All heavy atoms as a GROMACS GRO file, in nm:
protein
  610
    1MET      N    1  -1.253   0.620   0.351
    1MET     CA    2  -1.117   0.592   0.308
    1MET      C    3  -1.121   0.565   0.159
    1MET      O    4  -1.195   0.474   0.120
    1MET     CB    5  -1.053   0.496   0.396
    1MET     CG    6  -0.895   0.470   0.354
    1MET     SD    7  -0.823   0.347   0.462
    1MET     CE    8  -0.817   0.431   0.617
    2THR      N    9  -1.028   0.619   0.089
    2THR     CA   10  -1.014   0.594  -0.059
    2THR      C   11  -0.917   0.475  -0.082
    2THR      O   12  -0.845   0.445   0.010
    2THR     CB   13  -0.970   0.720  -0.131
    2THR    OG1   14  -0.832   0.761  -0.093
    2THR    CG2   15  -1.070   0.845  -0.113
    3VAL      N   16  -0.917   0.434  -0.212
    3VAL     CA   17  -0.827   0.328  -0.241
    3VAL      C   18  -0.686   0.370  -0.210
    3VAL      O   19  -0.604   0.284  -0.164
    3VAL     CB   20  -0.851   0.284  -0.394
    3VAL    CG1   21  -0.754   0.188  -0.439
    3VAL    CG2   22  -0.993   0.218  -0.396
    4GLU      N   23  -0.645   0.491  -0.260
    4GLU     CA   24  -0.518   0.536  -0.240
    4GLU      C   25  -0.476   0.537  -0.102
    4GLU      O   26  -0.349   0.487  -0.072
    4GLU     CB   27  -0.487   0.673  -0.312
    4GLU     CG   28  -0.350   0.717  -0.324
    4GLU     CD   29  -0.293   0.669  -0.445
    4GLU    OE1   30  -0.363   0.628  -0.533
    4GLU    OE2   31  -0.171   0.654  -0.439
    5ARG      N   32  -0.562   0.587  -0.013
    5ARG     CA   33  -0.520   0.597   0.128
    5ARG      C   34  -0.515   0.448   0.190
    5ARG      O   35  -0.434   0.429   0.270
    5ARG     CB   36  -0.616   0.687   0.201
    5ARG     CG   37  -0.588   0.831   0.166
    5ARG     CD   38  -0.684   0.910   0.256
    5ARG     NE   39  -0.641   0.888   0.394
    5ARG     CZ   40  -0.656   0.978   0.491
    5ARG    NH1   41  -0.699   1.102   0.463
    5ARG    NH2   42  -0.618   0.953   0.613
    6ALA      N   43  -0.597   0.359   0.145
    6ALA     CA   44  -0.605   0.226   0.186
    6ALA      C   45  -0.479   0.152   0.160
    6ALA      O   46  -0.426   0.070   0.237
    6ALA     CB   47  -0.725   0.148   0.152
    7ILE      N   48  -0.422   0.183   0.030
    7ILE     CA   49  -0.308   0.110  -0.012
    7ILE      C   50  -0.194   0.160   0.081
    7ILE      O   51  -0.099   0.076   0.130
    7ILE     CB   52  -0.269   0.149  -0.156
    7ILE    CG1   53  -0.379   0.076  -0.252
    7ILE    CG2   54  -0.132   0.109  -0.192
    7ILE    CD1   55  -0.377   0.111  -0.388
    8ARG      N   56  -0.179   0.283   0.101
    8ARG     CA   57  -0.073   0.337   0.193
    8ARG      C   58  -0.079   0.291   0.332
    8ARG      O   59   0.021   0.253   0.392
    8ARG     CB   60  -0.072   0.486   0.192
    8ARG     CG   61  -0.037   0.556   0.063
    8ARG     CD   62  -0.041   0.709   0.069
    8ARG     NE   63  -0.032   0.770  -0.065
    8ARG     CZ   64  -0.090   0.879  -0.099
    8ARG    NH1   65  -0.162   0.943  -0.012
    8ARG    NH2   66  -0.058   0.919  -0.215
    9PHE      N   67  -0.206   0.275   0.389
    9PHE     CA   68  -0.230   0.223   0.528
    9PHE      C   69  -0.184   0.088   0.521
    9PHE      O   70  -0.111   0.035   0.614
    9PHE     CB   71  -0.382   0.234   0.555
    9PHE     CG   72  -0.409   0.184   0.692
    9PHE    CD1   73  -0.393   0.247   0.812
    9PHE    CD2   74  -0.471   0.056   0.694
    9PHE    CE1   75  -0.415   0.177   0.931
    9PHE    CE2   76  -0.497  -0.013   0.815
    9PHE     CZ   77  -0.478   0.071   0.935
   10PHE      N   78  -0.227  -0.003   0.430
   10PHE     CA   79  -0.200  -0.149   0.428
   10PHE      C   80  -0.051  -0.168   0.420
   10PHE      O   81   0.017  -0.254   0.475
   10PHE     CB   82  -0.266  -0.215   0.312
   10PHE     CG   83  -0.255  -0.363   0.322
   10PHE    CD1   84  -0.328  -0.434   0.421
   10PHE    CD2   85  -0.181  -0.420   0.241
   10PHE    CE1   86  -0.314  -0.581   0.404
   10PHE    CE2   87  -0.175  -0.558   0.227
   10PHE     CZ   88  -0.241  -0.632   0.320
   11ALA      N   89   0.016  -0.084   0.328
   11ALA     CA   90   0.158  -0.111   0.299
   11ALA      C   91   0.240  -0.070   0.437
   11ALA      O   92   0.339  -0.147   0.460
   11ALA     CB   93   0.203  -0.018   0.189
   12GLY      N   94   0.211   0.039   0.486
   12GLY     CA   95   0.267   0.090   0.607
   12GLY      C   96   0.255  -0.020   0.725
   12GLY      O   97   0.340  -0.045   0.800
   13LEU      N   98   0.132  -0.084   0.731
   13LEU     CA   99   0.114  -0.176   0.840
   13LEU      C  100   0.188  -0.301   0.805
   13LEU      O  101   0.245  -0.369   0.904
   13LEU     CB  102  -0.042  -0.202   0.828
   13LEU     CG  103  -0.092  -0.318   0.936
   13LEU    CD1  104  -0.071  -0.248   1.081
   13LEU    CD2  105  -0.243  -0.346   0.920
   14MET      N  106   0.194  -0.349   0.686
   14MET     CA  107   0.281  -0.464   0.641
   14MET      C  108   0.420  -0.448   0.678
   14MET      O  109   0.485  -0.538   0.726
   14MET     CB  110   0.240  -0.511   0.509
   14MET     CG  111   0.113  -0.572   0.471
   14MET     SD  112   0.083  -0.729   0.563
   14MET     CE  113  -0.018  -0.670   0.690
   15ILE      N  114   0.473  -0.333   0.638
   15ILE     CA  115   0.609  -0.302   0.682
   15ILE      C  116   0.640  -0.315   0.819
   15ILE      O  117   0.738  -0.370   0.879
   15ILE     CB  118   0.644  -0.169   0.615
   15ILE    CG1  119   0.656  -0.177   0.457
   15ILE    CG2  120   0.790  -0.122   0.668
   15ILE    CD1  121   0.675  -0.057   0.393
   16LEU      N  122   0.557  -0.238   0.911
   16LEU     CA  123   0.579  -0.247   1.060
   16LEU      C  124   0.571  -0.379   1.111
   16LEU      O  125   0.642  -0.420   1.202
   16LEU     CB  126   0.475  -0.147   1.119
   16LEU     CG  127   0.496   0.006   1.107
   16LEU    CD1  128   0.388   0.079   1.153
   16LEU    CD2  129   0.633   0.040   1.143
   17ILE      N  130   0.472  -0.461   1.063
   17ILE     CA  131   0.446  -0.596   1.123
   17ILE      C  132   0.561  -0.686   1.082
   17ILE      O  133   0.622  -0.753   1.166
   17ILE     CB  134   0.316  -0.662   1.068
   17ILE    CG1  135   0.198  -0.592   1.131
   17ILE    CG2  136   0.326  -0.808   1.084
   17ILE    CD1  137   0.070  -0.634   1.076
   18SER      N  138   0.617  -0.671   0.958
   18SER     CA  139   0.727  -0.763   0.920
   18SER      C  140   0.865  -0.719   0.973
   18SER      O  141   0.937  -0.805   1.010
   18SER     CB  142   0.750  -0.754   0.759
   18SER     OG  143   0.778  -0.624   0.707
   19LEU      N  144   0.867  -0.587   1.003
   19LEU     CA  145   0.997  -0.542   1.072
   19LEU      C  146   0.985  -0.588   1.219
   19LEU      O  147   1.088  -0.625   1.284
   19LEU     CB  148   1.012  -0.393   1.076
   19LEU     CG  149   1.058  -0.340   0.940
   19LEU    CD1  150   1.054  -0.181   0.949
   19LEU    CD2  151   1.195  -0.382   0.903
   20ALA      N  152   0.862  -0.583   1.280
   20ALA     CA  153   0.858  -0.638   1.426
   20ALA      C  154   0.883  -0.780   1.432
   20ALA      O  155   0.942  -0.833   1.535
   20ALA     CB  156   0.722  -0.596   1.474
   21LEU      N  157   0.834  -0.855   1.336
   21LEU     CA  158   0.868  -1.003   1.333
   21LEU      C  159   0.993  -1.052   1.276
   21LEU      O  160   1.034  -1.154   1.301
   21LEU     CB  161   0.756  -1.072   1.251
   21LEU     CG  162   0.608  -1.055   1.321
   21LEU    CD1  163   0.496  -1.126   1.217
   21LEU    CD2  164   0.587  -1.113   1.452
   22GLY      N  165   1.069  -0.969   1.206
   22GLY     CA  166   1.188  -1.000   1.139
   22GLY      C  167   1.319  -0.946   1.200
   22GLY      O  168   1.424  -0.991   1.161
   23ALA      N  169   1.305  -0.838   1.268
   23ALA     CA  170   1.415  -0.770   1.333
   23ALA      C  171   1.473  -0.844   1.458
   23ALA      O  172   1.389  -0.847   1.550
   23ALA     CB  173   1.394  -0.627   1.368
   24PRO      N  174   1.601  -0.892   1.465
   24PRO     CA  175   1.639  -0.964   1.583
   24PRO      C  176   1.636  -0.896   1.706
   24PRO      O  177   1.611  -0.947   1.819
   24PRO     CB  178   1.788  -0.999   1.542
   24PRO     CG  179   1.798  -1.003   1.401
   24PRO     CD  180   1.701  -0.894   1.343
   25ALA      N  181   1.637  -0.759   1.707
   25ALA     CA  182   1.634  -0.676   1.823
   25ALA      C  183   1.488  -0.661   1.872
   25ALA      O  184   1.464  -0.607   1.988
   25ALA     CB  185   1.695  -0.531   1.806
   26SER      N  186   1.392  -0.697   1.802
   26SER     CA  187   1.240  -0.690   1.837
   26SER      C  188   1.212  -0.791   1.936
   26SER      O  189   1.252  -0.911   1.931
   26SER     CB  190   1.164  -0.698   1.706
   26SER     OG  191   1.023  -0.704   1.748
   27PRO      N  192   1.117  -0.743   2.030
   27PRO     CA  193   1.069  -0.839   2.137
   27PRO      C  194   0.970  -0.947   2.071
   27PRO      O  195   0.943  -1.049   2.127
   27PRO     CB  196   1.004  -0.753   2.244
   27PRO     CG  197   0.981  -0.636   2.176
   27PRO     CD  198   1.079  -0.618   2.072
   28LEU      N  199   0.926  -0.905   1.955
   28LEU     CA  200   0.830  -0.999   1.875
   28LEU      C  201   0.898  -1.091   1.773
   28LEU      O  202   0.838  -1.148   1.692
   28LEU     CB  203   0.717  -0.924   1.821
   28LEU     CG  204   0.632  -0.826   1.898
   28LEU    CD1  205   0.549  -0.740   1.821
   28LEU    CD2  206   0.561  -0.901   2.003
   29TYR      N  207   1.026  -1.087   1.773
   29TYR     CA  208   1.111  -1.160   1.668
   29TYR      C  209   1.058  -1.306   1.656
   29TYR      O  210   1.048  -1.378   1.758
   29TYR     CB  211   1.261  -1.155   1.705
   29TYR     CG  212   1.344  -1.221   1.612
   29TYR    CD1  213   1.372  -1.187   1.482
   29TYR    CD2  214   1.405  -1.351   1.651
   29TYR    CE1  215   1.451  -1.254   1.396
   29TYR    CE2  216   1.476  -1.426   1.556
   29TYR     CZ  217   1.505  -1.365   1.439
   29TYR     OH  218   1.586  -1.429   1.338
   30VAL      N  219   1.054  -1.340   1.534
   30VAL     CA  220   1.016  -1.489   1.501
   30VAL      C  221   1.111  -1.546   1.393
   30VAL      O  222   1.189  -1.642   1.437
   30VAL     CB  223   0.864  -1.485   1.421
   30VAL    CG1  224   0.838  -1.632   1.368
   30VAL    CG2  225   0.751  -1.445   1.514
   31SER      N  226   1.132  -1.476   1.285
   31SER     CA  227   1.236  -1.526   1.193
   31SER      C  228   1.283  -1.400   1.103
   31SER      O  229   1.214  -1.308   1.074
   31SER     CB  230   1.179  -1.623   1.114
   31SER     OG  231   1.270  -1.655   1.001
   32SER      N  232   1.410  -1.408   1.064
   32SER     CA  233   1.459  -1.289   0.984
   32SER      C  234   1.398  -1.304   0.830
   32SER      O  235   1.407  -1.218   0.767
   32SER     CB  236   1.612  -1.287   0.969
   32SER     OG  237   1.656  -1.415   0.927
   33TYR      N  238   1.339  -1.418   0.809
   33TYR     CA  239   1.271  -1.424   0.676
   33TYR      C  240   1.144  -1.333   0.656
   33TYR      O  241   1.107  -1.315   0.550
   33TYR     CB  242   1.225  -1.573   0.659
   33TYR     CG  243   1.346  -1.673   0.629
   33TYR    CD1  244   1.369  -1.775   0.722
   33TYR    CD2  245   1.424  -1.650   0.521
   33TYR    CE1  246   1.464  -1.858   0.695
   33TYR    CE2  247   1.527  -1.743   0.500
   33TYR     CZ  248   1.549  -1.845   0.579
   33TYR     OH  249   1.649  -1.927   0.562
   34PHE      N  250   1.104  -1.282   0.768
   34PHE     CA  251   0.993  -1.177   0.763
   34PHE      C  252   1.049  -1.061   0.696
   34PHE      O  253   0.949  -0.981   0.651
   34PHE     CB  254   0.926  -1.154   0.899
   34PHE     CG  255   0.826  -1.244   0.950
   34PHE    CD1  256   0.849  -1.346   1.029
   34PHE    CD2  257   0.697  -1.240   0.888
   34PHE    CE1  258   0.761  -1.444   1.067
   34PHE    CE2  259   0.592  -1.332   0.917
   34PHE     CZ  260   0.634  -1.432   1.015
   35LEU      N  261   1.165  -1.024   0.690
   35LEU     CA  262   1.221  -0.913   0.632
   35LEU      C  263   1.200  -0.919   0.471
   35LEU      O  264   1.186  -0.819   0.405
   35LEU     CB  265   1.367  -0.892   0.658
   35LEU     CG  266   1.402  -0.866   0.800
   35LEU    CD1  267   1.539  -0.852   0.821
   35LEU    CD2  268   1.329  -0.742   0.850
   36TRP      N  269   1.187  -1.040   0.428
   36TRP     CA  270   1.148  -1.057   0.273
   36TRP      C  271   1.010  -0.992   0.252
   36TRP      O  272   0.989  -0.943   0.136
   36TRP     CB  273   1.137  -1.204   0.231
   36TRP     CG  274   1.283  -1.249   0.212
   36TRP    CD1  275   1.342  -1.334   0.312
   36TRP    CD2  276   1.368  -1.215   0.110
   36TRP    NE1  277   1.475  -1.352   0.249
   36TRP    CE2  278   1.487  -1.286   0.130
   36TRP    CE3  279   1.357  -1.145  -0.010
   36TRP    CZ2  280   1.591  -1.285   0.036
   36TRP    CZ3  281   1.457  -1.146  -0.101
   36TRP    CH2  282   1.589  -1.216  -0.080
   37LEU      N  283   0.918  -0.994   0.342
   37LEU     CA  284   0.788  -0.924   0.321
   37LEU      C  285   0.806  -0.778   0.323
   37LEU      O  286   0.738  -0.711   0.231
   37LEU     CB  287   0.697  -0.955   0.450
   37LEU     CG  288   0.552  -0.902   0.441
   37LEU    CD1  289   0.479  -0.946   0.310
   37LEU    CD2  290   0.474  -0.937   0.566
   38THR      N  291   0.898  -0.716   0.397
   38THR     CA  292   0.934  -0.586   0.378
   38THR      C  293   0.975  -0.546   0.249
   38THR      O  294   0.938  -0.447   0.187
   38THR     CB  295   1.044  -0.547   0.478
   38THR    OG1  296   0.996  -0.578   0.608
   38THR    CG2  297   1.068  -0.386   0.489
   39ALA      N  298   1.069  -0.624   0.189
   39ALA     CA  299   1.128  -0.604   0.058
   39ALA      C  300   1.022  -0.627  -0.045
   39ALA      O  301   1.003  -0.535  -0.151
   39ALA     CB  302   1.239  -0.705   0.029
   40PHE      N  303   0.921  -0.710  -0.041
   40PHE     CA  304   0.810  -0.734  -0.132
   40PHE      C  305   0.715  -0.621  -0.136
   40PHE      O  306   0.682  -0.567  -0.242
   40PHE     CB  307   0.734  -0.866  -0.089
   40PHE     CG  308   0.622  -0.896  -0.183
   40PHE    CD1  309   0.623  -0.938  -0.317
   40PHE    CD2  310   0.496  -0.869  -0.131
   40PHE    CE1  311   0.516  -0.962  -0.387
   40PHE    CE2  312   0.387  -0.897  -0.206
   40PHE     CZ  313   0.398  -0.935  -0.336
   41VAL      N  314   0.677  -0.573  -0.013
   41VAL     CA  315   0.608  -0.443  -0.019
   41VAL      C  316   0.678  -0.329  -0.068
   41VAL      O  317   0.610  -0.253  -0.150
   41VAL     CB  318   0.556  -0.416   0.137
   41VAL    CG1  319   0.479  -0.273   0.149
   41VAL    CG2  320   0.472  -0.530   0.181
   42GLY      N  321   0.800  -0.306  -0.051
   42GLY     CA  322   0.865  -0.199  -0.107
   42GLY      C  323   0.879  -0.214  -0.254
   42GLY      O  324   0.867  -0.106  -0.322
   43ALA      N  325   0.900  -0.337  -0.306
   43ALA     CA  326   0.901  -0.346  -0.449
   43ALA      C  327   0.766  -0.318  -0.511
   43ALA      O  328   0.764  -0.275  -0.619
   43ALA     CB  329   0.952  -0.497  -0.486
   44ASN      N  330   0.662  -0.360  -0.444
   44ASN     CA  331   0.529  -0.331  -0.503
   44ASN      C  332   0.492  -0.186  -0.504
   44ASN      O  333   0.438  -0.134  -0.596
   44ASN     CB  334   0.424  -0.416  -0.424
   44ASN     CG  335   0.401  -0.555  -0.483
   44ASN    OD1  336   0.400  -0.572  -0.593
   44ASN    ND2  337   0.384  -0.640  -0.384
   45LEU      N  338   0.538  -0.108  -0.399
   45LEU     CA  339   0.521   0.027  -0.398
   45LEU      C  340   0.594   0.106  -0.512
   45LEU      O  341   0.554   0.198  -0.569
   45LEU     CB  342   0.564   0.092  -0.266
   45LEU     CG  343   0.460   0.059  -0.144
   45LEU    CD1  344   0.526   0.114  -0.012
   45LEU    CD2  345   0.335   0.131  -0.164
   46PHE      N  346   0.729   0.051  -0.539
   46PHE     CA  347   0.806   0.108  -0.641
   46PHE      C  348   0.740   0.095  -0.782
   46PHE      O  349   0.727   0.176  -0.853
   46PHE     CB  350   0.948   0.041  -0.628
   46PHE     CG  351   1.033   0.097  -0.736
   46PHE    CD1  352   1.097   0.220  -0.732
   46PHE    CD2  353   1.069   0.010  -0.849
   46PHE    CE1  354   1.177   0.254  -0.836
   46PHE    CE2  355   1.164   0.047  -0.944
   46PHE     CZ  356   1.214   0.172  -0.931
   47GLN      N  357   0.702  -0.039  -0.810
   47GLN     CA  358   0.640  -0.064  -0.938
   47GLN      C  359   0.502   0.000  -0.943
   47GLN      O  360   0.462   0.044  -1.049
   47GLN     CB  361   0.640  -0.215  -0.962
   47GLN     CG  362   0.527  -0.292  -0.890
   47GLN     CD  363   0.385  -0.298  -0.953
   47GLN    OE1  364   0.376  -0.273  -1.075
   47GLN    NE2  365   0.284  -0.312  -0.868
   48PHE      N  366   0.428   0.027  -0.846
   48PHE     CA  367   0.311   0.093  -0.845
   48PHE      C  368   0.325   0.247  -0.887
   48PHE      O  369   0.250   0.305  -0.964
   48PHE     CB  370   0.234   0.090  -0.710
   48PHE     CG  371   0.108   0.169  -0.706
   48PHE    CD1  372   0.015   0.152  -0.804
   48PHE    CD2  373   0.091   0.251  -0.595
   48PHE    CE1  374  -0.107   0.222  -0.784
   48PHE    CE2  375  -0.019   0.330  -0.582
   48PHE     CZ  376  -0.130   0.314  -0.681
   49SER      N  377   0.439   0.310  -0.837
   49SER     CA  378   0.476   0.438  -0.861
   49SER      C  379   0.507   0.456  -1.015
   49SER      O  380   0.480   0.570  -1.074
   49SER     CB  381   0.586   0.492  -0.778
   49SER     OG  382   0.712   0.431  -0.815
   50LEU      N  383   0.565   0.355  -1.072
   50LEU     CA  384   0.603   0.349  -1.215
   50LEU      C  385   0.495   0.316  -1.307
   50LEU      O  386   0.479   0.379  -1.419
   50LEU     CB  387   0.719   0.274  -1.237
   50LEU     CG  388   0.854   0.311  -1.162
   50LEU    CD1  389   0.966   0.204  -1.199
   50LEU    CD2  390   0.894   0.448  -1.204
   51SER      N  391   0.412   0.226  -1.272
   51SER     CA  392   0.316   0.168  -1.366
   51SER      C  393   0.166   0.200  -1.328
   51SER      O  394   0.072   0.188  -1.406
   51SER     CB  395   0.323   0.015  -1.375
   51SER     OG  396   0.280  -0.043  -1.247
   52ASN      N  397   0.146   0.256  -1.205
   52ASN     CA  398   0.006   0.290  -1.152
   52ASN      C  399  -0.076   0.159  -1.158
   52ASN      O  400  -0.200   0.164  -1.168
   52ASN     CB  401  -0.056   0.396  -1.239
   52ASN     CG  402  -0.168   0.468  -1.163
   52ASN    OD1  403  -0.152   0.473  -1.040
   52ASN    ND2  404  -0.260   0.514  -1.229
   53PHE      N  405  -0.027   0.038  -1.137
   53PHE     CA  406  -0.093  -0.080  -1.130
   53PHE      C  407  -0.077  -0.150  -0.991
   53PHE      O  408   0.052  -0.165  -0.958
   53PHE     CB  409  -0.041  -0.187  -1.230
   53PHE     CG  410  -0.115  -0.320  -1.211
   53PHE    CD1  411  -0.248  -0.350  -1.231
   53PHE    CD2  412  -0.034  -0.429  -1.163
   53PHE    CE1  413  -0.303  -0.466  -1.210
   53PHE    CE2  414  -0.093  -0.552  -1.132
   53PHE     CZ  415  -0.221  -0.569  -1.156
   54CYS      N  416  -0.168  -0.180  -0.913
   54CYS     CA  417  -0.154  -0.230  -0.783
   54CYS      C  418  -0.256  -0.346  -0.768
   54CYS      O  419  -0.373  -0.320  -0.771
   54CYS     CB  420  -0.164  -0.131  -0.682
   54CYS     SG  421  -0.144  -0.196  -0.506
   55PRO      N  422  -0.223  -0.466  -0.739
   55PRO     CA  423  -0.312  -0.575  -0.709
   55PRO      C  424  -0.400  -0.557  -0.608
   55PRO      O  425  -0.520  -0.585  -0.599
   55PRO     CB  426  -0.227  -0.703  -0.696
   55PRO     CG  427  -0.097  -0.666  -0.753
   55PRO     CD  428  -0.075  -0.519  -0.737
   56LEU      N  429  -0.357  -0.494  -0.499
   56LEU     CA  430  -0.434  -0.453  -0.382
   56LEU      C  431  -0.547  -0.354  -0.416
   56LEU      O  432  -0.654  -0.374  -0.372
   56LEU     CB  433  -0.350  -0.398  -0.261
   56LEU     CG  434  -0.424  -0.356  -0.136
   56LEU    CD1  435  -0.498  -0.469  -0.075
   56LEU    CD2  436  -0.329  -0.293  -0.039
   57ALA      N  437  -0.524  -0.260  -0.507
   57ALA     CA  438  -0.621  -0.173  -0.545
   57ALA      C  439  -0.735  -0.246  -0.618
   57ALA      O  440  -0.853  -0.207  -0.602
   57ALA     CB  441  -0.560  -0.066  -0.650
   58LEU      N  442  -0.709  -0.348  -0.703
   58LEU     CA  443  -0.821  -0.426  -0.760
   58LEU      C  444  -0.912  -0.504  -0.650
   58LEU      O  445  -1.028  -0.486  -0.662
   58LEU     CB  446  -0.757  -0.532  -0.856
   58LEU     CG  447  -0.677  -0.471  -0.969
   58LEU    CD1  448  -0.606  -0.599  -1.038
   58LEU    CD2  449  -0.756  -0.394  -1.066
   59VAL      N  450  -0.834  -0.547  -0.556
   59VAL     CA  451  -0.913  -0.615  -0.448
   59VAL      C  452  -0.994  -0.508  -0.366
   59VAL      O  453  -1.114  -0.529  -0.339
   59VAL     CB  454  -0.814  -0.689  -0.345
   59VAL    CG1  455  -0.888  -0.740  -0.236
   59VAL    CG2  456  -0.747  -0.801  -0.426
   60LEU      N  457  -0.936  -0.402  -0.335
   60LEU     CA  458  -1.012  -0.291  -0.256
   60LEU      C  459  -1.130  -0.253  -0.336
   60LEU      O  460  -1.234  -0.218  -0.275
   60LEU     CB  461  -0.928  -0.175  -0.223
   60LEU     CG  462  -0.812  -0.211  -0.115
   60LEU    CD1  463  -0.723  -0.098  -0.115
   60LEU    CD2  464  -0.864  -0.248   0.017
   61ARG      N  465  -1.114  -0.222  -0.475
   61ARG     CA  466  -1.225  -0.179  -0.549
   61ARG      C  467  -1.349  -0.275  -0.545
   61ARG      O  468  -1.452  -0.241  -0.543
   61ARG     CB  469  -1.178  -0.142  -0.687
   61ARG     CG  470  -1.102  -0.005  -0.694
   61ARG     CD  471  -1.067   0.027  -0.832
   61ARG     NE  472  -0.972   0.143  -0.830
   61ARG     CZ  473  -0.846   0.139  -0.866
   61ARG    NH1  474  -0.789   0.027  -0.904
   61ARG    NH2  475  -0.774   0.247  -0.859
   62LYS      N  476  -1.310  -0.413  -0.563
   62LYS     CA  477  -1.404  -0.518  -0.559
   62LYS      C  478  -1.485  -0.524  -0.428
   62LYS      O  479  -1.595  -0.553  -0.419
   62LYS     CB  480  -1.348  -0.649  -0.597
   62LYS     CG  481  -1.314  -0.656  -0.743
   62LYS     CD  482  -1.273  -0.802  -0.782
   62LYS     CE  483  -1.247  -0.796  -0.924
   62LYS     NZ  484  -1.244  -0.934  -0.982
   63CYS      N  485  -1.417  -0.478  -0.324
   63CYS     CA  486  -1.470  -0.483  -0.185
   63CYS      C  487  -1.554  -0.352  -0.159
   63CYS      O  488  -1.609  -0.332  -0.053
   63CYS     CB  489  -1.360  -0.493  -0.072
   63CYS     SG  490  -1.277  -0.648  -0.081
   64GLY      N  491  -1.549  -0.261  -0.258
   64GLY     CA  492  -1.641  -0.141  -0.238
   64GLY      C  493  -1.573  -0.021  -0.188
   64GLY      O  494  -1.639   0.078  -0.153
   65VAL      N  495  -1.445  -0.029  -0.184
   65VAL     CA  496  -1.364   0.101  -0.134
   65VAL      C  497  -1.366   0.199  -0.241
   65VAL      O  498  -1.336   0.165  -0.362
   65VAL     CB  499  -1.218   0.074  -0.098
   65VAL    CG1  500  -1.148   0.198  -0.055
   65VAL    CG2  501  -1.216  -0.024   0.024
   66PRO      N  502  -1.412   0.323  -0.226
   66PRO     CA  503  -1.429   0.416  -0.328
   66PRO      C  504  -1.292   0.477  -0.375
   66PRO      O  505  -1.194   0.490  -0.303
   66PRO     CB  506  -1.515   0.532  -0.276
   66PRO     CG  507  -1.483   0.527  -0.122
   66PRO     CD  508  -1.461   0.379  -0.102
   67ASP      N  509  -1.289   0.517  -0.503
   67ASP     CA  510  -1.169   0.592  -0.562
   67ASP      C  511  -1.183   0.721  -0.512
   67ASP      O  512  -1.280   0.766  -0.461
   67ASP     CB  513  -1.177   0.582  -0.722
   67ASP     CG  514  -1.142   0.448  -0.770
   67ASP    OD1  515  -1.068   0.380  -0.713
   67ASP    OD2  516  -1.186   0.417  -0.887
   68GLY      N  517  -1.078   0.796  -0.531
   68GLY     CA  518  -1.052   0.941  -0.496
   68GLY      C  519  -1.148   1.022  -0.554
   68GLY      O  520  -1.214   1.119  -0.509
   69GLN      N  521  -1.175   0.998  -0.701
   69GLN     CA  522  -1.264   1.078  -0.782
   69GLN      C  523  -1.409   1.059  -0.728
   69GLN      O  524  -1.490   1.156  -0.735
   69GLN     CB  525  -1.252   1.038  -0.916
   69GLN     CG  526  -1.119   1.063  -0.986
   69GLN     CD  527  -1.083   1.215  -0.991
   69GLN    OE1  528  -1.168   1.297  -1.005
   69GLN    NE2  529  -0.957   1.248  -0.970
   70ALA      N  530  -1.447   0.948  -0.688
   70ALA     CA  531  -1.584   0.919  -0.642
   70ALA      C  532  -1.615   1.002  -0.517
   70ALA      O  533  -1.728   1.023  -0.485
   70ALA     CB  534  -1.604   0.780  -0.618
   71CYS      N  535  -1.525   1.037  -0.438
   71CYS     CA  536  -1.538   1.102  -0.315
   71CYS      C  537  -1.524   1.248  -0.316
   71CYS      O  538  -1.512   1.329  -0.218
   71CYS     CB  539  -1.443   1.054  -0.213
   71CYS     SG  540  -1.463   0.888  -0.174
   72GLY      N  541  -1.532   1.311  -0.452
   72GLY     CA  542  -1.536   1.448  -0.466
   72GLY      C  543  -1.391   1.516  -0.469
   72GLY      O  544  -1.385   1.637  -0.461
   73ALA      N  545  -1.290   1.438  -0.482
   73ALA     CA  546  -1.159   1.485  -0.494
   73ALA      C  547  -1.148   1.553  -0.635
   73ALA      O  548  -1.211   1.525  -0.721
   73ALA     CB  549  -1.053   1.377  -0.489
   74SER      N  550  -1.064   1.656  -0.641
   74SER     CA  551  -1.048   1.745  -0.763
   74SER      C  552  -0.957   1.649  -0.853
   74SER      O  553  -0.878   1.571  -0.825
   74SER     CB  554  -0.968   1.865  -0.728
   74SER     OG  555  -0.854   1.834  -0.679
   75SER      N  556  -0.993   1.677  -0.982
   75SER     CA  557  -0.921   1.604  -1.093
   75SER      C  558  -0.775   1.656  -1.114
   75SER      O  559  -0.746   1.780  -1.083
   75SER     CB  560  -1.004   1.634  -1.225
   75SER     OG  561  -0.930   1.566  -1.335
   76GLN      N  562  -0.700   1.570  -1.160
   76GLN     CA  563  -0.561   1.609  -1.174
   76GLN      C  564  -0.533   1.700  -1.307
   76GLN      O  565  -0.436   1.763  -1.317
   76GLN     CB  566  -0.473   1.482  -1.176
   76GLN     CG  567  -0.461   1.408  -1.049
   76GLN     CD  568  -0.377   1.485  -0.941
   76GLN    OE1  569  -0.307   1.578  -0.973
   76GLN    NE2  570  -0.408   1.452  -0.819
   77THR      N  571  -0.624   1.676  -1.396
   77THR     CA  572  -0.604   1.752  -1.535
   77THR      C  573  -0.682   1.878  -1.518
   77THR      O  574  -0.783   1.898  -1.457
   77THR     CB  575  -0.674   1.673  -1.647
   77THR    OG1  576  -0.817   1.645  -1.607
   77THR    CG2  577  -0.610   1.532  -1.661
   78PRO      N  578  -0.604   1.989  -1.578
   78PRO     CA  579  -0.662   2.114  -1.572
   78PRO      C  580  -0.799   2.148  -1.657
   78PRO      O  581  -0.792   2.061  -1.762
   78PRO     CB  582  -0.558   2.218  -1.618
   78PRO     CG  583  -0.466   2.118  -1.695
   78PRO     CD  584  -0.481   1.989  -1.639
   79ARG      N  585  -0.889   2.221  -1.624
   79ARG     CA  586  -1.002   2.241  -1.705
   79ARG      C  587  -0.969   2.329  -1.820
   79ARG      O  588  -0.890   2.418  -1.808
   79ARG     CB  589  -1.111   2.306  -1.617
   79ARG     CG  590  -1.156   2.213  -1.518
   79ARG     CD  591  -1.286   2.276  -1.446
   79ARG     NE  592  -1.329   2.197  -1.343
   79ARG     CZ  593  -1.430   2.226  -1.270
   79ARG    NH1  594  -1.497   2.331  -1.284
   79ARG    NH2  595  -1.470   2.139  -1.168
   80GLN      N  596  -1.032   2.303  -1.935
   80GLN     CA  597  -1.016   2.389  -2.054
   80GLN      C  598  -1.128   2.485  -2.057
   80GLN      O  599  -1.248   2.452  -2.039
   80GLN     CB  600  -1.016   2.312  -2.169
   80GLN     CG  601  -0.878   2.217  -2.167
   80GLN     CD  602  -0.870   2.149  -2.306
   80GLN    OE1  603  -0.955   2.165  -2.403
   80GLN    NE2  604  -0.765   2.064  -2.323
   81SER      N  605  -1.098   2.616  -2.099
   81SER     CA  606  -1.198   2.712  -2.112
   81SER      C  607  -1.267   2.714  -2.241
   81SER      O  608  -1.208   2.696  -2.345
   81SER     CB  609  -1.152   2.853  -2.080
   81SER     OG  610  -1.089   2.846  -1.947
   0.00000   0.00000   0.00000
């Protein structure tokens, strides 16, 4: 799993958990304050799309999760002849 996929996995998991714990209709409801976690994850995804900076990416790289380039993914820049 690459850093990019791990970020998406973690963000999706946090959103689902916070909705399960914060939505009053959920059987796992604890407190509506858990919806702030959903807003926080969404805000981080938004700023990551604009700035390409994600604190989770730093942590994942330090834990040894490979970048997409290290796994043989193609480069985004076109080759020059």
